[in-house]
N, C-alpha and C positions, 0 to 999 in steps of 0.2 A: 659566413660566421663560422661554419664549419673548416673554413680552410685555416680563417684564422687560429683557430682551437689546434688544426694539424699543426698549423707552425710554432705555437705557443710550446705543444708537447715535444715537438721535435727540440727544440732549440734548449728544452728543459731534458733531454735526454743525453744530448751534446754534454748540458754542464754535468751529468749525474758521470760520463762516461770520464769526464776530464778532472773528475773531483781526486783530490789526493788521498786516496781511504787508508795506503800504508801511513801516517802521519797522524792519522787519527786513531788515538787508542778506545774511542769507542768498536770501531772497526774490529778490532783484533777479539775483542771482549763478545760481540755480538757474531763473529763467526765462530768463535770457540762452542758458542751457546746451541750452533744448530746441527741438528741429528737427520745425519743423512748418512750413505752408505759410503766406504769410500772411494769406489770405485767413479761414484758419481762427486764428489768432493773434488777429484783431480781433475774434473774437467771444466774448460774456459767459458764454457756458456751455461752453465750451473753456476759459477762464482760471481758468472756476472748477475745473472738477476738477482741473485741475492745482493750483489752491490746497489743494484736498482732500490733493492726491497727498502735497505739499510737510508740509501739516500730519501727516500720518499718518507721513511720516520724521521728521519732526524733533522735535515736540511729543506728540504721542501714538500709537504705534504699532499700540494698539487699535480705532483709526479702523477700518473698515468701508468703503474706497470701489469704488463699484461702477462695473461699465466704462461707459466716455464711450458713451452715446446719438449716434449719428448719423445720425439720421432724415432732416436736414435738408441733410446734406451732399453727398447723393447727388442733390438738386436740379441744381448746375452739368451733373452726368454726362445726369441727364435732359434739359436744356433744351437739351443741345446735340445729344443723340440725336433729339428732336421736335422740332425747328428746321425739318427737313423737310417736304413734306406729307403726311397722317394716312395710315398705313398699315391694313395688317389687323391684326385683334388676335391672329391667330397669330404674327404677325412681332414685337409689340409684347413680350410678354411675357417669352421670351429678352430682348430688351434689357434691359426693365426688372431680370429677376434677373441679367445680367451686371454691370451698372451697379452692382447695389445690392452684389453680391458682391464685385466691384473696391473700391468704397467702403467696406467692411467689411472688407477685408482691410488699406486705409490706415488706416481709422483704428484697428483693433485694432494696427497699428505704430507708430502715434504717440504712442497712449494709455498701451503697454507699454514705449515705449522711454525716455521721460522724457531726462534728461540722459545724454549720453556717455558713454561707461565710463572714458576720463580724466581728465575735469575731476570727476567722481567719488572718483576715486579719490585724486586731487588734494586734497582739499576734505577726505578721509579723514586725508590727510596734514596737516593745517593743523591739524583737531582734537585728532591724539594728539599731535602737538608743543606744542599751548597746552595741553593736560593730562599733557603729561609735566612741561613748565615748571612749569606751579603747585603741582603732588602734591610737585617737586621741594622749592617754595619753602616749599608749607605744612610740611613735614618741618621745613626749616632752621628756621624761624622758629620752631618750636615748642621746638628745641633752643639757639636763640638766648634764648628765655624762660624756658628751665627753670631754676631756682635752684641745681642742685646743680653744674652744667655749668662747668668752669673758665673762669676770666674773659677769657683771651685767646682761647677757643675759643667761646665764647660771643659776642665782639666780632665776631669772624671770620662767624659763622654772622649773626648780624644785617647786616655789610656785605653777603653773598651773599644773604641774603633780597632787601635791596632793589634789587639788583642782577640778579638773577633777573626778579623784577617788570619793572623797567624793561625789560630785554629781552622780556618777554611782550608789554605794553603798545606796545612798538613795530611788534614783530612782529604785533599785531593792526591797527595802523594802519597797514600797509603792505599786510597781505592784503583791509583794507577799503576802504584811498582811495589806496592805490598811494601813485606819489612824485607829483611836482610834471613837468606836462608838458613844461616847458621850465626851464633854472636860470638864470632873470630875475626881476627882484625882482616883477616884476606876478604874474609865474607862481606863484612862491613863497608869494608874500601871499595869491592867491586860494588855494591849497594850503591855508596856516597859517589860514585864515576858517573852513575847511571841517572841519579836526578842532581849533581849540582850544577848544570847548562839550562834544566827544565824553569819557566817563568815562575810555577809555584815556590820552589825552593828559593829563588831571589828573592820573590815577596815575603818570606817566611822570616830570611835573614832581614831584610828591611824593616818589615816590622820589631825586630827583636833588638835593633839600633836604636828605636824612639821609647819603645814602650817603656825601657826602665830609663832611660832619659829623664833629668829636673829640668832638662831646658825645653819649653814646649814652642815648637816652631809649627804654627798649624797650617803653613804653605805645603809642611811633609805629608799632610792628609789629602793632598789635590790627587795623586797615583792611588791611592787607598781607594777614593770617591770613582775613579775612572773605571778601575778593576772592579770593583761593585757594581756599577752603574752598567756595564756591559754584562756580566753575567745575571742580572736580573732580565735584562732585557731581551736578549736572548732565550731564557727560560721563558718569560711570556709569550715571545713572538713564538715558538715553536709547541708550546703547549696549548695557548691562551687565544688559538686565530680564529676560531669559532665561536666565541667566548661572546653572548652582546657583553659582558662587563667589560672584557677587553676593546670591545669595538665602538661603544657607544661611551664608555667613561673617558675618552679623550687617550688611552693609553697606547693606541695602535702607531698615531704619528710618531710620537716619542720614540718605540721602541724600532720602530722604520729607520729612525734620522741616527738612534745610536749603534747598532746592524751597519748602515752605511758610510759611517761615518770613527768606525773604528780605527784606523790610521791617524786622523785628527789627535783622537783621545791619546793614542800610545806616544806619537809627537808632543803632544800636552805633559806626559807622564815624565819622559826622560827629559825635555827642557825644565822642570821640578825640581826629578832627581839630581840633574847636576848643580843648580841652583844653590839644592841645600849644602852642596860639598863646600862651595866658595862659604855660602853661610857659617859653616861650622867653624871654616879657618878664619873669619871673623871673628867668631864669638871667642877664640882661643885668645883675644885683648879683654876679655870682659872677666868680670868672678863668676860666672856659670860655665866656664871652659871647661871644655873635656876633652885630654888629648887620646885617649884610648877612644873614646866612640869617633873621632873626626878620623884618627889611624885607620881604624877598621871601616868605617865608611867609604872612604874612597878606596880602599881594597874592594870594600862591592860595589864601587862604582867603576873599577877596572875589572870584573868580573860580569857586569853589566856591559862592558865595552866587546867583551871577547866572545861574551856566548853568543850563540845563534839568534835566539827569541828575541832579543834587546840588542843585538850587533846593529841591525842596519838603521835603529833612531838615532842610538848613542853617537856612532860616528857621523851621522850627518851633523850633529849639535858640534862634536865635539870638531869636526873640519869648518863649520861656520864661524866656533870660537878662533881658530889657527889661523886661519886667513885676516882675522879681524886685529887680533894682539898682538901675531910674529912679525908683522913691517913696524907693529912701533916700539913690540921689545928693539928688535933692527936699528932702528932711527934712534930710539932716546934712551935709551938703557942695554948697550951693548955688553956690559959688566953681567948683563944676566944671562946673556948664550952658555955658559958655561953649566950654571945649576939646570937650564932649561933642558939643555942636552941632556942630563943626568936623569931627568924627571921623564923624557923621553924614552930612555932607557930599561928605567923600570917597567915605565908604562907597557910601553910594546913585549916586554919579554914573557 
């Protein structure tokens, strides 16, 4: 049993060491709130220790983080005390013992303090707000898609789900990237370039496309549902693992399934988003057509194709479409080759 626990902890430590901390915005905020002396902050072992504490807090609560060894941190004190001429061994031992105990107390305080209480509570408030909004969006979106709901109530829920997701995306952008340093064209452009390829900004634009439209496409709620479901499951999984309500009310298995199938949900969202583009083109033949919305949505699809957070899924779907459609065009409609080439040049530009 002990060997199995040791192997489990060894695998967890390997996973913690391989985690991509630099691309997790929570790590930058966590590290900035740690109050330790500069000469300790520059040491790799100290930084690795707090990375493990971060991984334990936000990723895997079952990871056991051992107290930080400060054997080398007492060297400055020892060097200070030994800068004078050599003294007797009887007087050297108390000095070493005192400096060691002082360094141990300092290390214990710095290792256990972590972030200051105020930023931690603020961060929890942000997570709770995001969880509340996304849980509300999930319920309202399900209500909008339920077939027996009256049309006026369903349409209102349809708009509210997009409005809630837009507010959640804006709040997330503000929490992670703040606001422009100054309200001039250059500062706003720099801030805009930093957020334009993020998933929150893409979903904000996606919601704007449909919240103001008079065309009710209920299938457009699928990416919203997937996003809200991921946020809710992640919050429950990381904060309610020891709650009896979480374990006994059948919440654990769905949350584990959602986290383990995040790629499947992203693939489903990308298929839906691309299918919506073709639905908007077909809608141009009806009295509910909206040329501006269709053009702007295809610009958004182009952004999704090139943005790193969504490029992998969208490029995979488009490659499947190309392998199916392009041979048929070459065989049965060769006159479409010229406009298709023009569209491809615009798409890859």
